C-alpha positions in Angstrom: -7.3 -5.0 17.2 -4.5 -3.2 19.1 -1.8 -1.2 17.4 0.8 -4.0 17.6 2.4 -5.2 14.4 3.8 -8.7 14.6 5.9 -7.9 11.5 7.8 -4.7 12.3 8.4 -2.1 9.6 11.7 -2.7 7.9 13.6 -1.2 4.9 12.0 -3.9 2.8 8.5 -2.4 3.3 7.0 -0.1 0.7 7.0 3.2 2.7 6.5 6.9 1.9 7.5 9.6 4.3 10.3 10.0 6.8 11.2 6.9 8.9 11.2 9.0 12.0 7.8 10.6 11.3 5.6 11.0 14.5 2.8 9.2 12.7 2.9 5.9 10.9 0.0 4.4 9.0 0.2 0.8 7.9 -2.3 -0.4 5.4 -2.9 -4.0 4.6 -4.7 -3.6 1.3 -6.4 -5.4 -1.6 -6.1 -3.8 -5.0 -9.5 -5.1 -6.1 -11.4 -4.0 -2.9 -13.7 -1.0 -3.5 -13.3 0.0 0.2 -9.5 0.0 -0.2 -9.8 2.0 -3.3 -11.8 4.6 -1.4 -9.2 4.5 1.3 -6.6 5.3 -1.3 -8.1 8.8 -1.7 -8.1 9.2 2.1 -4.4 8.2 2.3 -3.5 10.7 -0.4 -5.3 13.4 1.6 -3.6 12.4 4.8 -0.2 12.5 3.0 -1.0 16.1 2.0 -2.3 17.1 5.4 0.6 15.5 7.3 3.4 16.2 4.9 6.7 15.4 6.6 4.9 14.0 9.7 3.4 10.8 8.3 5.0 7.6 7.1 2.7 5.5 5.1 3.5 1.8 4.7 1.6 -0.5 2.3 1.4 -4.2 2.7 -0.5 -6.7 0.6 -3.6 -8.4 1.9 -5.6 -9.7 -1.1 -8.9 -11.3 -0.2 -8.7 -14.1 -2.8 -12.1 -15.6 -2.0 -13.8 -12.2 -2.6 -11.5 -10.6 -5.2 -10.2 -13.1 -7.8 -7.8 -10.6 -9.4 -6.3 -9.1 -6.3 -3.5 -11.5 -5.6 -2.0 -11.4 -9.1 -2.4 -7.6 -9.2 -0.4 -7.6 -6.0 2.3 -9.8 -7.6 2.5 -7.5 -10.6 2.9 -4.5 -8.2 5.7 -6.3 -6.4 7.4 -7.2 -9.7 7.1 -3.6 -10.9 8.4 -2.5 -7.5 11.5 -4.6 -8.1 12.2 -2.3 -11.0 11.7 0.9 -9.0 8.1 1.8 -9.9 6.1 0.3 -7.0 4.2 3.5 -6.1 3.2 4.3 -9.6 1.8 0.8 -10.1 0.1 0.9 -6.6 -1.6 4.1 -7.6 -2.7 2.8 -11.1 -4.1 -0.4 -9.5 -6.2 1.5 -6.9 -7.3 4.1 -9.5 -8.5 1.1 -11.7 -9.5 -1.4 -9.0 -12.4 -2.6 -11.1 -10.3 -3.3 -14.2 -7.6 -5.9 -13.2 -7.8 -8.5 -16.0 -4.5 -9.6 -17.5 -4.8 -7.1 -20.4 -5.5 -4.3 -18.0 -2.4 -5.2 -15.9 -0.2 -5.3 -19.0 -1.5 -1.8 -20.0 -0.6 -0.5 -16.5 2.9 -2.1 -16.7 3.3 -0.2 -20.0 2.1 3.0 -18.3 4.9 2.7 -15.7 7.5 2.4 -18.6 9.1 -0.7 -17.2 9.8 -3.6 -19.5 7.0 -6.2 -19.6 9.5 -9.0 -20.2 11.5 -8.1 -17.1 8.2 -8.0 -15.1 7.2 -11.4 -16.4 10.6 -12.8 -15.5 10.4 -11.5 -11.9 6.8 -12.9 -11.6 8.1 -16.3 -12.9 10.8 -16.3 -10.2 8.1 -16.6 -7.6 9.6 -13.8 -5.5 6.5 -11.5 -5.8 4.2 -14.3 -4.7 6.4 -15.0 -1.7 6.3 -11.3 -0.7 2.5 -11.2 -1.0 2.1 -14.4 1.1 4.5 -13.0 3.7 2.5 -9.8 3.9 -0.7 -11.7 4.3 0.8 -14.0 7.0 2.1 -11.0 8.9 -1.3 -9.3 8.7 -3.0 -12.4 10.0 -0.6 -12.6 12.9 -1.2 -9.0 13.6 -5.0 -9.5 13.7 -5.9 -8.2 10.2 -9.1 -9.9 9.2 -10.3 -8.2 6.1 -10.1 -5.0 4.0 -8.7 -1.9 5.6 -11.1 -0.9 8.3 -10.3 2.8 7.7 -11.4 2.3 4.1 -15.1 1.8 4.9 -16.9 5.0 4.1 -19.6 4.6 6.7 -18.2 6.6 9.6 -17.0 9.7 7.9 -14.1 10.2 10.4 -11.2 9.7 8.0 -8.9 12.8 7.7 -10.7 14.9 10.3 -10.5 12.3 13.0 -6.9 11.4 12.4 -6.0 15.0 12.4 -7.6 15.6 15.8 -6.0 12.4 17.1 -2.6 13.5 16.0 -3.1 17.0 17.5 -3.1 18.6 14.1 
């Protein structure tokens, strides 16, 4: 896959870091994927290493045939995001990628201190599902085929390689 995104980064994306950062990392992720959960720790390390020089963008790419809870978890994250707490929910979901049943998701919503009824109303509107499906469609058009390739722990390159590549 080349570095071309068919869906350009916009203000609607979930992004951390300056928009004019010299490095941009876009993750198409799945909250239930163990490799993406490992990548979560790598991304946190990259954000510390490249503070002020890295923009991190998260887009949804639930692998519904492999991870039955991933799509709804993404919808919940989007709904919570509408209430201003996307990154807190994002972090909770990756920290608990193996516990994404409805009761777990409700507990995480409570942990973000947003109102469950408001989250339920946003989910019922269908807007979060549309966002998730839009992210997936953009990922497919950009050549994404599965979980985040940088999330696989087999190569060991992670922060060190990216640091060298960025001249850090």
